[in-house]
N, C-alpha and C positions, 0 to 999 in steps of 0.2 A: 061379361062374357070373358071368361080368365083369355088373356093376351096370347097364353101358350098353344090355346087351341085350334088359335086362327090358321096358324100355317098351315098345321096337321088340315083342315079344314078342306084349304087353298090346293094343297100337295091332294085330297082325293078328288076334290072336282076335278084338278088338272088330269088325274090317272083315268076317271070315269070317263070326263071326253075322249081322251086317247083311244081307251077300248071301245067308245063308238064309233070312231071313225076310222077303225082295223075291222076291214072285212075279213074273218078266217076264210081261208081256202080248203079246197080238196087235199093240197099237199102241207096243209098245217097238220090235219087230221093223219095221214097216213103218216106224218113223222112223229106226231104226238099220241097215238091212240095204240095199245096193243091190238092192231087188227087182227082177222081172224089167221091172217098168213101168217102171223109172229107167233101166235098164242101155243100152236099142237107142239112145239117144238124148245128143247130147252139147250142154250147153248153151254159146251163142255169144253172144247181148246179152239184157239188161231194159231194158224203157222205163214204167219205173215214174212213175206220176201218181198224187198224193195228195191231195186236199181234207183239210184238217184244219178240225174246228171242234172250239175248246178251251172255249168256253162247253158244250157238248155233251157235250163229251169222246167225239166221234164222227170218224169216219174213213171216207172214200170214194174208190172210184178204181179203177185200170184197171191189170195189168200185160201189156206186149207181149213174148214170149218166146221168142228165135229160138234155133231148135237146127238139128243137122244129125243124119242120121239114120244108124248105126253100123250096127244090124242089123233084121232083119226085128222089128215090131211093133206096133201096133194103138192099144193100153189105156197111156195115159200118165200116171203118179202126180204131183199136183201137192197141195202142202202148206200146210193153212190150220186156223189155231188157233183152235175155238170161244172166244169167244161169236161172234169173225168171221165172216163169212158168202159164201160161196161164191156168188155170184148167177149168172152166166152165163159161158159159155169160148165163144169163137168162132173158126174157122178159114176163110180166105177169106171173108167174108160169112156162112159159115155156122154158126147154132148149133148146139153139139154137147152129146150127153148126156152126165152122168157121176153115177158111184157115190160115194155118201161113206160113209169106214167111220172117223168119229174127226177125227183129224186130218189125214186122207190122202183123196184125192179124186182116183178113175179115169175118166180122161178118155178115151172113145172117139171114136175117131177117125175119119171117114169117109172123105175122100181117100185114095190110096195111098201111104204114106210110103216114097220111093223110098231106098235106099240111096244114100249119098253124096249126097243131096240137102238143105236147107235151106232148113226152112218156120217159120212163124210162129204162132202161137196167142195170143189176146189173155185173159184171165181179168179176168172185172169183181167187184170185192169191197166190202164196207161191212160197218161194227157199234160197237161199241164194243170195241175190244180190251181185253186185259188189263191192269190197274193195276199198275205195279210197288210190293210192298208194301215192297221193302227194294234200292233199284237202288243200285249195279250186280249183286249177287249175285241177287234175286230179277228175272227181264226182265219186259218191259211196255212201255207208256207212262208217266211220270210229268209230271203234270198239274200244276205247282206254279204259285207266284205269285212277281213279284218286290216286292223291298219298295217297290215305287208303285204295288201292285197288280196288274199287268200279267200278262199268260200269259207261263209260262217252262216251255215243253214239252222234253223231253226223250224217246229209247228207248235200251232197254238189251236184250240180248239173245240174247248171247254162249252163256248157258248154256241156256235155255230155246229157242233155234232162233229164227231171222226169221219163222219163218210164225206165229209170235203176233201181227203185227199186217198181212203182205203175202202173197200167193201167190207161192211159188216154190217149187224142187227143194232140199227142205231138208235137205241134207247135203254134208259139206265135202270130200266125193272130187271134186265136180265145179265148177266158177265159171265165170262168166262170163268173154269176152275183155275188153267194156268194158262201160259200163252209163251210161243217162239216168235222170236224178232230177229229177220236177218236183214243188214241193210249193205249191200253191196254199193261202195263208193270209189271214188278216183280214187288214184293209191298213195296220193300223197296225204288223206285227209284221213280223219275216223270218225266211225259211224257209232254214236253211241246212243243207248236205247233203253229201255224198262229192263230191270232183273240184275240177272247176273253175268257177266260174259264168260261163255263156255268156248269159246275160241274165235279165229281169226284163219279166213282161205284164203291167200295170196293167187292170184291172174294176173294175165301179163299188163294190164294197164290198172285194174280196182284190186281192192281189197275189201271181201266180207265178213260183217261183225256178227257175230253168233251171239242175242241173249236169250237168256229164259226166264219167266216169270212165273214160281211157282205156287203163288197165292192169286185170289181172284183179282180180276184187275178189270174196272171200268174202261170201257171204249176210249175213252174222252181221255184219260188218261194216260194212252202209249203217246210215246214222242220217238222223232226221230231229229236227232241232232247231227250236224256233221259241220268239222273246223279243221284246221292244221294243231289238233289241243297236244297240250305236254299233259302229263298223268303222273300223280303221285295217289300213293295209299296210308292207309292204317291200320289199327283193327282196335275194336269198343270190346268191351268186356261186357256182353249182354247176360241177360239171369239165366240164360240156357245156353251159353258157351261164346266161346270169340266168335264177331260176326266182322266180315272185312268191311272197311268204307274204302270208297274209291272216288277218285276228285278227279275231271277234266275241265281244263280251262287252257286260256289263250295262254300262249309262252310268255308275254310280255307281264303276263300278269301271275306268273309262276309264285316268286316269291311273297308276294302282296296273300296270295290266295292261302298258300303256308300259314301264314299269321292270322288270316282271318277264321280259316276254318278250324284252327282250334276251337272254336266256340261249338262244334257240331257236336261231341261226345260229350258235353254242358246239357245242349238240346236234346238229344238223344236219352 
């Protein structure tokens, strides 16, 4: 027997034994399947608003979900993993009832969902999200400190699912056409998310950073980053015009970053 084949056979045997030992649950089916409660509506847009409190390791906010009706349906599945809590869901100013089964929440729509029409529901959530034990391989929030003792926070959820910290349709078969992300953070920090920064709103003790993604994006690619960042920028000569490049780094790494990120235009 070819000696190179032996390790491959052992790997296949090990994988087979692990598969036999694992018992698939209802939660696996609800997460991995295109359930009837997912199939009848098509994602169009998320408007995600998140307040992040690094001291308490606590987040709260809302997600306005715009969708188009594809077929008949009155029960809609949203995903949000414990210990995060789905507080309320509303449509047209009316609070909707829902049933929770583990990570999946089944919203009972009140108004008729007409095929071809576009509607919005808003889900309100809060809680202490799962802390990532070994990011990015283990998903959740990373609540760290920079060398100066300031909050240094990031998310990672490609494996575990975006619903580890915000309510969404947590299946990669459907993605939004565009997305707004608003991060409200302590005033001394900078909140960085996907897309382009459209503006900053200042409160008494907080700042809200308004980001916008103009292209389709998978939910597991949505990120929230907080730190006392330093910022610098440049311009890339794209095929269809100039593209702004923005960089956010820890202040003590600013000069190193200016040199290292000279490679970015070469990669682009």
